[in-house]
C-alpha positions as CSV (number, residue, x, y, z in Angstrom):
1,M,135.8,66.9,27.5
2,A,135.4,63.3,26.2
3,D,136.2,62.7,22.3
4,R,132.6,61.2,22.1
5,V,130.9,64.5,23.3
6,C,130.2,67.6,21.1
7,A,127.9,70.5,20.5
8,K,127.1,73.0,18.5
9,F,124.3,75.6,17.4
10,V,121.8,74.4,14.6
11,S,119.7,77.3,13.1
12,K,116.1,76.1,13.6
13,K,112.8,77.9,13.2
14,I,110.8,77.3,16.0
15,R,106.9,78.9,16.4
16,K,105.9,78.0,19.7
17,Q,108.9,77.6,21.9
18,N,113.0,77.9,22.0
19,E,114.8,74.4,23.1
20,V,118.2,73.5,23.7
21,S,119.5,70.5,22.5
22,F,122.2,67.6,23.4
23,W,123.8,65.8,21.0
24,N,126.1,62.7,20.6
25,T,128.3,61.2,18.2
26,I,129.0,57.4,17.2
27,Q,131.9,55.7,17.6
28,P,134.4,56.4,14.7
29,N,134.0,52.6,13.6
30,E,130.3,53.0,12.8
31,Q,129.3,53.5,9.4
32,N,126.4,56.3,10.3
33,I,128.6,59.6,11.7
34,D,125.7,61.5,12.2
35,P,125.0,62.9,15.8
36,V,122.2,61.2,17.8
37,L,120.2,63.4,19.8
38,V,120.0,62.7,23.4
39,S,117.4,64.5,24.6
40,T,115.7,68.0,24.0
41,V,114.6,70.7,26.9
42,P,112.5,73.6,26.2
43,V,113.8,76.8,27.3
44,S,112.0,80.6,28.0
45,G,114.1,82.5,25.5
46,D,116.4,82.6,22.6
47,V,119.7,80.8,23.1
48,N,122.7,82.8,22.9
49,D,125.1,80.7,24.1
50,I,126.4,77.5,25.5
51,A,129.5,76.7,27.4
52,F,130.4,72.9,28.8
53,Y,131.4,72.7,32.6
54,D,132.6,69.3,32.7
55,T,131.8,66.3,30.7
56,S,127.9,66.2,31.6
57,T,127.3,69.7,32.8
58,F,126.8,72.9,30.8
59,F,125.5,76.0,30.8
60,V,123.3,78.1,28.4
61,A,122.7,81.9,28.1
62,L,119.7,83.1,27.0
63,G,118.2,85.8,25.5
64,N,116.0,86.8,28.7
65,G,119.1,87.4,30.8
66,S,119.0,84.4,32.7
67,I,121.7,81.6,32.9
68,A,120.6,77.8,33.0
69,M,122.7,75.0,34.3
70,M,122.0,71.5,32.5
71,R,123.0,67.9,32.5
72,S,123.6,65.4,29.7
73,T,121.9,62.6,31.1
74,K,119.5,60.0,29.7
75,A,118.5,58.9,33.1
76,P,115.5,61.3,34.9
77,A,116.4,63.2,37.4
78,T,114.7,62.2,40.7
79,G,115.2,65.2,42.8
80,V,117.6,68.2,43.2
81,L,118.8,69.6,47.1
82,C,120.3,72.8,48.3
83,Q,123.1,74.0,51.0
84,S,125.0,77.2,49.9
85,P,127.1,76.6,48.1
86,E,126.8,73.2,46.9
87,I,124.0,71.8,44.9
88,A,123.1,68.3,44.7
89,S,120.8,66.1,42.2
90,I,119.8,62.6,42.4
91,G,118.0,60.6,39.5
92,E,117.8,57.0,37.9
93,D,121.2,56.9,36.4
94,D,122.4,53.5,38.6
95,A,124.9,55.4,40.7
96,D,123.1,53.4,43.8
97,S,122.7,50.3,41.6
98,C,118.8,51.7,41.7
99,S,117.0,54.6,41.4
100,L,118.0,57.4,44.1
101,N,114.3,58.6,45.7
102,A,115.7,60.7,48.3
103,A,118.1,62.8,49.6
104,V,119.3,65.7,52.3
105,F,122.2,67.2,53.6
106,T,123.3,66.0,56.7
107,S,126.1,68.9,57.2
108,Q,127.7,71.0,54.6
109,N,129.9,67.8,53.5
110,E,127.5,65.1,53.8
111,I,124.4,63.7,52.3
112,F,122.1,60.9,53.2
113,T,120.1,59.2,50.5
114,G,117.6,56.9,50.2
115,N,116.7,54.4,47.3
116,S,114.0,52.6,46.1
117,R,115.6,49.1,47.5
118,G,115.2,50.9,50.8
119,M,119.1,51.0,51.4
120,I,120.1,54.2,53.3
121,K,123.6,55.5,52.9
122,L,125.7,58.4,53.9
123,W,128.2,60.2,52.0
124,D,131.2,62.4,52.5
125,L,131.4,64.8,49.5
126,R,135.3,65.3,50.9
127,S,136.0,61.4,50.5
128,I,138.1,60.5,47.1
129,S,136.3,57.1,47.4
130,E,132.6,56.1,45.6
131,K,131.7,54.1,48.9
132,P,129.4,55.4,51.4
133,I,130.7,56.1,55.1
134,L,127.4,54.6,56.3
135,S,125.0,52.0,55.0
136,T,121.9,50.3,56.6
137,S,118.3,49.4,54.9
138,L,115.2,51.0,55.9
139,S,113.5,47.4,56.6
140,E,115.3,43.8,57.6
141,D,112.9,41.8,56.1
142,S,112.0,43.0,52.9
143,E,113.1,45.9,50.1
144,V,111.0,48.6,51.3
145,G,111.7,51.8,49.0
146,V,112.7,54.9,50.5
147,T,110.2,57.7,49.3
148,S,111.2,61.0,51.3
149,M,113.4,62.6,54.1
150,D,114.0,65.5,55.7
151,R,116.7,66.9,58.3
152,H,116.1,68.4,61.5
153,P,116.1,72.0,61.1
154,F,118.5,72.3,64.5
155,Q,120.1,68.9,65.0
156,G,121.4,67.8,61.8
157,H,122.5,64.5,62.9
158,I,118.2,63.8,62.9
159,V,116.6,62.9,59.8
160,A,112.8,61.6,59.5
161,V,112.5,59.0,56.5
162,G,109.0,58.0,54.8
163,G,108.9,54.3,53.1
164,Y,106.6,53.3,50.3
165,D,105.0,51.2,52.9
166,G,103.7,54.5,54.9
167,M,106.2,54.1,58.1
168,L,107.8,56.9,59.3
169,T,111.4,56.6,60.6
170,V,113.9,58.7,62.4
171,Y,117.4,58.2,62.3
172,D,120.5,59.6,64.5
173,M,123.2,59.5,62.6
174,R,125.7,59.5,65.3
175,K,124.3,55.2,65.9
176,A,122.2,55.4,62.5
177,Q,122.4,51.1,62.4
178,T,119.9,51.6,65.0
179,P,116.1,54.0,64.4
180,V,115.4,56.0,67.1
181,T,111.4,56.0,66.2
182,V,109.4,53.8,63.4
183,M,106.0,54.8,63.5
184,E,102.8,53.8,61.0
185,A,102.2,56.9,59.4
186,S,99.8,55.8,56.5
187,D,98.1,52.7,54.8
188,N,99.3,54.5,51.9
189,C,103.1,55.1,50.7
190,L,104.4,58.3,52.2
191,N,105.1,60.9,49.5
192,D,106.7,63.2,51.4
193,L,107.2,65.0,54.9
194,R,108.9,67.9,56.2
195,F,110.0,69.4,59.8
196,H,108.6,72.8,60.6
197,P,111.3,75.0,60.0
198,E,110.9,77.0,63.5
199,R,109.2,74.7,65.6
200,A,111.1,71.0,65.1
201,D,109.2,69.6,67.3
202,H,106.4,69.5,64.8
203,L,106.2,67.6,61.6
204,F,104.3,67.1,58.5
205,T,103.8,64.2,56.5
206,A,101.9,63.7,53.3
207,S,100.6,60.4,52.1
208,E,99.4,59.1,48.6
209,S,95.7,58.7,49.9
210,G,95.9,62.8,49.7
211,A,95.9,62.9,54.0
212,V,98.3,65.2,55.5
213,W,99.5,64.1,58.9
214,H,100.9,66.8,61.5
215,W,102.9,65.0,64.3
216,M,104.2,66.2,67.5
217,Y,107.1,64.6,67.1
218,L,108.7,65.2,70.3
219,E,105.7,63.3,71.9
220,V,105.3,60.4,69.8
221,R,107.7,58.2,71.4
222,N,106.2,57.8,75.2
223,T,102.0,58.2,74.7
224,S,101.2,56.5,78.6
225,S,100.0,59.2,80.8
226,A,101.7,57.4,83.4
227,Q,104.8,59.0,81.9
228,F,104.0,62.3,81.7
229,S,106.8,63.5,83.3
230,E,109.2,61.5,81.7
231,T,107.9,62.3,78.2
232,D,108.1,66.2,79.6
233,C,112.0,65.5,80.0
234,S,112.5,63.4,76.8
235,T,111.5,66.5,75.2
236,L,113.4,69.1,77.1
237,L,116.4,66.6,76.4
238,L,116.2,66.4,72.6
239,K,115.6,70.7,72.6
240,I,118.9,70.6,74.7
241,D,120.2,68.7,72.2
242,S,119.4,70.9,69.4
243,A,120.8,73.9,71.7
244,L,123.8,72.0,72.0
245,H,124.1,71.4,68.5
246,Y,124.0,74.7,67.3
247,V,126.6,76.2,70.0
248,W,128.9,73.3,68.2
249,E,128.2,74.5,64.7
250,Q,129.4,78.1,66.1
251,L,132.6,76.6,68.2
252,H,133.6,75.1,64.8
253,T,133.6,77.9,63.0
254,G,136.5,79.4,62.2
255,Q,139.7,78.9,64.1
256,W,139.8,77.7,67.7
257,K,141.5,80.6,69.3
258,D,139.2,83.0,67.7
259,V,136.1,81.4,69.2
260,D,134.1,83.9,71.7
261,P,134.5,82.4,75.0
262,E,130.9,83.1,75.6
263,W,130.0,80.5,73.0
264,R,132.4,78.0,74.9
265,K,130.9,79.4,78.3
266,L,126.8,78.7,76.8
267,Y,128.2,75.3,75.9
268,S,129.1,74.4,79.4
269,Y,126.0,75.7,80.9
270,V,123.7,73.6,78.7
271,S,125.8,70.5,79.1
272,L,125.1,71.0,83.2
273,F,121.5,71.2,82.1
274,K,121.6,67.9,80.2
275,A,123.2,66.3,82.8
276,L,120.8,67.0,85.0
277,L,117.9,65.8,82.8
278,C,119.9,62.3,82.5
279,L,120.2,62.0,85.8
280,E,116.7,62.7,86.1
281,L,115.8,60.6,83.1
282,G,117.9,57.4,84.2
283,K,117.5,57.7,88.3
284,D,116.9,54.0,88.5
285,E,119.4,53.1,85.7
286,G,123.3,53.1,85.3
287,S,122.9,54.7,82.1
288,G,121.4,57.6,83.5
289,L,124.9,58.3,85.6
290,V,126.9,57.5,82.2
291,N,125.2,59.5,79.8
292,A,125.3,62.5,82.6
293,I,129.4,62.2,83.5
294,A,129.7,62.1,79.4
295,A,127.5,65.5,79.4
296,C,129.8,67.0,82.1
297,D,132.9,66.2,80.4
298,M,132.0,67.4,76.8
299,G,131.0,70.6,78.9
300,L,134.6,70.6,80.2
301,I,136.2,69.6,76.8
302,M,134.7,72.3,74.5
303,G,133.2,74.9,77.4
304,E,134.8,77.4,79.8
305,P,134.9,76.3,83.7
306,I,131.7,77.8,85.2
307,L,130.3,77.8,88.9
308,D,133.7,77.2,90.6
309,G,134.2,73.7,88.6
310,L,130.8,72.5,89.3
311,L,131.0,70.4,86.1
312,S,134.1,68.7,87.1
313,N,132.6,68.5,90.8
314,I,129.8,66.4,89.4
315,A,132.0,64.3,87.1
316,D,134.0,63.0,89.9
317,I,130.8,62.0,92.1
318,L,129.4,60.2,89.5
319,N,132.7,58.4,88.3
320,E,133.2,57.4,92.0
321,K,129.5,56.0,92.1
322,L,129.6,54.4,89.3
323,W,132.9,52.3,90.0
324,M,131.0,51.4,93.8
325,L,128.2,50.0,91.8
326,S,130.5,48.0,89.6
327,E,129.7,44.1,90.2
328,T,132.9,43.0,89.4
329,K,136.1,45.4,90.3
330,R,138.4,43.9,87.7
331,A,141.7,43.4,89.5
332,I,144.4,44.4,87.1
333,Q,146.9,42.5,86.3
334,E,150.3,43.7,85.1
335,N,151.2,42.6,81.1
336,Q,154.0,40.1,82.0
337,K,154.6,39.4,78.2
338,E,155.0,43.0,77.7
339,H,157.7,43.2,80.6
340,E,159.3,40.3,78.7
341,D,159.4,41.5,75.5
342,S,160.2,45.2,76.1
343,N,164.0,44.7,76.2
344,G,163.7,43.8,72.3
345,C,162.3,47.4,72.1
346,Y,165.2,49.1,73.8
347,P,167.5,51.2,71.4
348,Q,171.0,51.1,71.1
349,M,172.7,53.6,72.6
350,N,176.2,55.7,73.0
351,K,177.4,56.5,76.6
352,E,178.8,59.5,74.8
353,N,175.9,60.5,74.0
354,F,173.8,60.7,77.0
355,V,171.8,63.2,79.1
356,E,173.3,64.7,82.0
357,T,171.5,63.7,85.2
358,V,171.7,65.8,88.2
359,H,170.1,65.1,91.4
360,V,167.4,68.1,92.9
361,P,169.5,71.1,91.6
362,S,169.1,74.4,93.7
363,I,167.3,77.1,92.6
364,E,170.5,78.6,92.2
365,T,172.3,76.2,90.3
366,F,169.3,75.5,87.7
367,L,168.7,79.3,87.0
368,L,172.7,80.0,86.6
369,D,173.9,76.8,84.9
370,I,170.9,74.8,83.5
371,M,168.1,77.1,82.5
372,D,168.0,78.3,78.8
373,K,171.5,76.2,78.2
374,K,171.1,72.8,78.5
375,P,168.8,69.2,78.6
376,V,169.3,67.5,82.0
377,V,167.7,64.6,83.3
378,I,166.4,65.6,87.4
379,A,166.4,62.8,89.7
380,G,164.5,63.0,93.3
381,V,162.2,65.9,92.5
382,M,159.4,63.5,91.9
383,D,160.0,61.7,95.0
384,S,157.7,63.7,97.1
385,W,154.9,63.6,94.5
386,P,151.7,61.7,95.8
387,A,151.7,59.7,92.6
388,M,154.8,58.0,93.3
389,S,153.7,57.3,96.9
390,E,150.4,56.4,98.6
391,S,148.3,57.1,95.4
392,R,150.9,55.2,93.0
393,W,149.4,55.2,89.6
394,S,148.6,52.3,88.1
395,V,145.9,51.0,85.2
396,D,143.7,50.1,88.2
397,Y,143.8,53.6,89.9
398,L,142.8,55.2,86.9
399,R,140.0,53.2,86.4
400,K,138.7,53.8,89.7
401,V,139.5,57.8,89.7
402,A,138.7,58.6,85.9
403,G,137.4,55.1,84.6
404,Y,133.7,56.7,83.2
405,R,135.4,59.9,81.9
406,T,135.2,60.9,78.5
407,V,138.6,61.8,76.5
408,P,140.1,62.8,73.7
409,I,142.4,60.2,72.3
410,E,144.5,60.2,69.1
411,I,144.5,57.2,67.0
412,G,148.1,56.2,65.1
413,S,151.2,55.9,66.3
414,K,152.1,59.2,65.5
415,Y,150.4,62.6,64.1
416,T,152.5,62.6,60.7
417,D,151.0,59.6,59.7
418,D,148.1,60.0,57.0
419,A,146.2,58.0,58.8
420,W,146.5,59.4,62.1
421,S,142.9,60.8,63.9
422,Q,141.1,61.8,66.6
423,S,138.1,60.4,68.6
424,L,136.2,60.9,72.1
425,T,135.9,57.6,74.3
426,T,136.1,57.0,78.0
427,V,139.0,56.2,80.0
428,N,137.9,52.4,80.8
429,E,137.2,51.9,77.1
430,F,140.8,53.4,76.3
431,I,142.5,50.8,78.4
432,D,140.5,47.9,77.3
433,N,141.2,48.6,73.7
434,Y,144.8,49.8,73.7
435,I,146.4,49.3,76.6
436,L,145.5,45.8,78.2
437,T,144.8,44.5,74.5
438,S,147.2,44.6,71.5
439,N,145.7,46.8,68.7
440,A,147.4,47.2,65.4
441,T,146.6,50.8,65.6
442,A,147.9,52.7,68.4
443,G,145.8,54.7,70.6
444,Y,147.4,57.7,72.8
445,L,145.9,60.0,75.0
446,A,148.4,62.8,74.2
447,Q,149.0,66.6,74.9
448,Y,145.4,67.0,77.0
449,Q,145.0,69.0,80.0
450,L,143.6,65.7,81.6
451,F,144.6,67.2,85.0
452,Q,142.2,70.6,84.3
453,Q,139.5,68.1,83.8
454,I,139.9,65.8,86.3
455,P,141.5,67.6,89.2
456,Q,142.0,64.7,91.7
457,L,144.8,63.4,89.2
458,K,146.3,67.0,89.7
459,K,146.3,66.2,93.5
460,D,148.7,63.6,92.8
461,I,151.3,65.4,91.1
462,L,153.5,68.6,92.1
463,V,154.8,72.1,90.4
464,P,158.7,71.7,90.1
465,D,159.5,74.5,91.7
466,Y,161.7,75.3,88.6
467,C,158.2,76.5,86.7
468,Y,158.1,79.7,88.9
469,L,161.5,80.9,87.6
470,G,158.9,82.8,84.5
471,T,156.7,85.6,85.3
472,C,153.6,83.6,83.5
473,D,150.3,84.0,85.4
474,E,149.6,80.3,84.5
475,I,151.8,76.9,83.8
476,Q,150.5,74.7,81.6
477,V,150.3,71.2,82.3
478,N,149.3,68.7,79.9
479,A,149.3,64.6,79.8
480,W,150.7,61.5,77.7
481,F,149.3,58.1,78.5
482,G,149.5,55.3,75.8
483,P,150.8,51.8,75.6
484,R,154.4,51.0,74.2
485,G,155.3,52.0,70.9
486,T,153.5,55.2,70.7
487,I,155.6,58.1,69.1
488,S,156.2,62.1,69.6
489,P,158.0,62.4,65.8
490,L,161.2,65.0,65.9
491,H,159.7,68.4,66.7
492,Y,160.4,71.4,69.0
493,D,158.4,73.8,71.2
494,P,158.7,77.5,71.9
495,D,158.6,77.1,75.7
496,H,160.6,76.1,78.7
497,N,159.5,71.8,79.0
498,F,159.6,69.9,82.2
499,L,159.0,65.9,81.1
500,S,158.2,63.9,84.6
501,Q,157.8,60.2,83.5
502,V,155.0,59.2,86.2
503,V,154.7,55.5,85.1
504,G,156.7,53.2,82.5
505,S,159.8,54.7,80.3
506,K,160.4,56.2,76.8
507,Y,163.6,56.4,74.8
508,I,164.3,60.1,73.8
509,R,166.9,62.0,71.3
510,L,167.6,65.4,71.4
511,Y,168.6,68.1,68.8
512,S,170.0,71.4,69.5
513,E,168.7,74.4,67.1
514,E,171.6,74.8,65.5
515,V,171.3,71.9,63.5
516,T,167.9,72.4,62.2
517,S,169.1,72.7,58.6
518,S,169.7,68.9,58.8
519,L,166.7,67.5,60.5
520,Y,164.6,68.8,57.0
521,P,161.4,70.4,58.7
522,H,158.2,70.4,57.0
523,E,157.5,73.4,54.6
524,Q,154.0,73.4,55.2
525,D,152.9,76.0,58.0
526,L,151.0,73.4,60.5
527,L,154.1,71.3,60.7
528,F,157.0,73.7,60.5
529,N,158.2,72.9,64.2
530,T,158.2,68.9,62.9
531,S,160.8,67.0,60.8
532,Q,159.9,64.7,58.2
533,V,162.9,62.3,59.0
534,D,162.2,58.9,61.0
535,V,164.4,59.4,63.6
536,E,164.8,55.3,64.3
537,H,164.6,54.4,60.6
538,P,165.8,57.6,58.6
539,D,165.8,57.6,54.5
540,L,169.0,58.4,53.8
541,E,168.7,58.5,50.2
542,H,166.1,61.7,51.0
543,F,167.9,62.9,54.2
544,P,171.7,62.8,53.7
545,L,172.6,65.4,56.4
546,F,170.3,63.9,59.0
547,P,172.9,61.2,60.4
548,S,175.9,64.2,60.4
549,A,173.6,65.7,63.2
550,P,175.1,65.6,66.7
551,Y,172.8,64.4,69.7
552,L,171.6,63.5,73.3
553,E,170.0,60.8,74.5
554,T,168.1,59.1,77.5
555,I,165.6,56.5,78.8
556,L,163.3,58.4,80.7
557,E,162.6,56.1,83.5
558,S,159.5,56.4,86.2
559,G,160.6,59.0,89.0
560,S,162.7,61.1,86.6
561,M,162.1,64.1,84.9
562,L,163.7,65.6,81.9
563,Y,163.9,69.4,81.2
564,L,163.8,70.8,78.0
565,P,165.2,74.6,77.1
566,P,162.8,76.1,74.3
567,R,163.7,75.2,70.6
568,M,165.3,72.0,71.4
569,W,164.4,69.3,68.9
570,H,163.1,66.2,70.8
571,Y,162.1,62.9,69.6
572,V,160.3,60.3,71.7
573,R,159.3,56.7,71.8
574,S,157.2,54.7,74.8
575,L,159.1,51.4,75.8
576,S,156.0,50.2,78.0
577,T,152.6,51.6,79.2
578,S,153.5,55.2,79.9
579,F,152.3,58.2,81.7
580,S,154.1,60.9,81.5
581,A,152.9,64.9,82.6
582,K,154.5,68.0,81.0
583,H,154.8,71.4,82.9
584,K,155.6,74.4,80.9
585,F,155.7,78.3,80.3
586,D,156.6,80.8,77.9
587,D,160.3,81.7,76.9
588,S,159.7,85.3,76.9
589,T,158.8,85.1,80.5
590,K,161.8,83.6,81.6
591,I,163.7,85.4,85.0
592,K,167.1,86.0,83.7
593,A,170.0,85.9,86.7
594,S,171.1,89.5,85.7
595,D,167.1,90.6,86.4
596,L,167.2,88.6,89.6
597,L,170.6,90.7,91.2
598,N,170.1,93.7,89.6
599,E,165.9,94.6,90.0
600,S,164.3,95.5,92.6
601,D,161.9,98.4,91.7
602,G,158.2,97.6,90.9
603,D,158.7,96.8,87.5
604,F,160.0,93.6,88.5
605,S,157.2,90.8,90.2
606,L,158.8,88.5,92.4
607,K,155.4,86.9,93.9
608,K,156.0,84.5,91.6
609,Y,159.8,83.5,92.4
610,F,158.4,84.1,96.4
611,R,157.3,79.8,96.5
612,S,161.2,79.4,96.0
613,Y,163.1,82.0,97.3
614,R,164.1,79.3,100.9
615,E,166.3,77.1,99.1
616,I,168.4,80.6,97.3
617,F,169.2,82.3,100.5
618,K,170.4,78.3,102.0
619,T,173.4,79.3,99.7
620,L,174.6,82.5,101.6
621,G,175.2,81.2,104.9
622,D,173.5,81.6,108.5
623,N,173.5,85.5,109.0
624,E,171.2,87.8,111.2
625,E,169.4,89.6,108.3
626,L,168.7,85.7,106.4
627,N,167.3,84.8,109.4
628,D,165.2,87.6,110.6
629,C,164.1,87.4,106.9
630,I,163.0,83.9,106.8
631,I,161.3,84.4,110.3
632,G,159.3,87.1,108.6
633,T,157.5,84.4,106.9
634,N,155.7,83.7,110.0
635,I,155.0,87.2,111.3
636,G,153.0,88.6,108.2
637,F,155.7,90.5,106.3
638,D,154.5,91.8,103.2
639,E,155.6,89.5,100.5
640,N,157.0,92.1,98.1
641,D,159.1,93.4,100.6
642,L,160.2,90.3,102.2
643,M,161.4,89.2,98.8
644,L,163.1,92.5,98.1
645,N,164.8,92.2,100.9
646,G,166.2,88.6,99.7
647,I,167.5,90.4,96.7
648,E,169.6,92.5,98.7
649,L,171.2,90.0,100.4
650,L,172.0,88.4,97.0
651,K,173.3,91.8,95.8
652,K,175.7,91.7,98.7
653,K,176.9,88.3,98.1
654,Y,177.6,88.8,94.1
């Protein structure tokens, strides 16, 4: 409580009704020290107790069994709004430079307000700043005050606003600087407006003249009978957006891993319907293709695969169509300045710490000498990848294959920064804003399943045969694409990792699990596998043990692949524009050499190993049994029988 605020019971006989009075004391240097009455509020029962909640809010216990919450303010309150468990009030207390006349929750943590000068602002209740996150004006040429507003019952980002001039304005909060619709609802002040709670295409307005109007909200945008079919599509599109918003809320309730897959599948189907409608509405314009491809990508990002990859197929076709429609296909020039200056970002390295390089190790060598034992740079494996030959990746190639596709990116050089955030953008926009343009804030397409969303890119890379030494059903493949200077902080993964450098180069430093205590992992649960240390600029005062931790390092060049055993700490920094692919499989599912040599019963599945068996057999030399076994692949032998024969040969060898 502030020193100036006090409260006490005053015994007073009241004939007609009870009341609560709020008093303030005068400053100590004033001669008059008697409390000053601020306000009096009638109540319906005896006042049994009063308790302050904060400097301006207090609770009153009444004899009729009710509890009243009151605020101590001289300014009149103009409204109250509730969205459980949040309660907010607005008034004439100059909090927004003038009186707030209307407000509405647009989500659990955001409030949309309008004041008497026509300023409309969006506030984030989670922000510690006293500034709005968005601000616009109801009228550009005059200060027309806001009188009322209401939120669409199913689409929280759609807000209708009424003004003193009788105009009805509809805003989409995703692009609130420009209203979606502006209509003259009355010649007089628009006192109130409400969406129908169940039929959101119906809107009701009440004006100062006493007139109440019923609006068919979704049809007011196009009244021409000649545009009937387009109007129907627009109406349906808004309803589909409502459905998508509702499903979106379900997807973001609780943790992502706990979301029912049926909600994700539903999101994909509704996104498909939206894409088809966008194509119908914009069949004569390029915008229809752009909106349709964005709908497909949102279904792929947030949903589940449906109808044999139909969303992905549609998006691929639309992207190719948009590329062909481009009036000028930009000939992307390599950033020479980056190549000239890149030497300045190469670190000083000690040859004694270099990671060992091997050239296409056999499956047997990898299994017995490398896997789960040490990191190695593997050369030669990527030579046969289309991405390294006829479909060699470049910025221009990525534009052609995926330029109009929507993808999630990270904003900030590393995910441990306070200012780090995420955003959705097209590949073209990402290339223009972060790859070809110097930007103070780094953008990074990091650890994203891009190849699942865009299968055409997946055709350009191959799964390393070594990955099939695990028995997991699916090998995860993620993509990293970003400019020079992006950083993955020092961290570890629980899986076997194969990091393949397709474009550019990266500096990588590695630490073994044994020195974890010298790497100072974060204590909070979300970052338990991430070090607090800035590897190349360590704070030795806070992390004195870090310099004593031994490490390995390498510069991973285009065409090379790095194998990382599980739980190996690694730090990565891009030395140039870079595109990397990572294949990984679960540590718990690796094949052990002892299993390979001793197990041959039905409990041991060999199908995942089948693809690489030829290379193992080559190490055994020529013999009739081996040749018969290899020839068997062409005459229809059962896979399991064939592999068991191979295991028997290995047993004889060892």
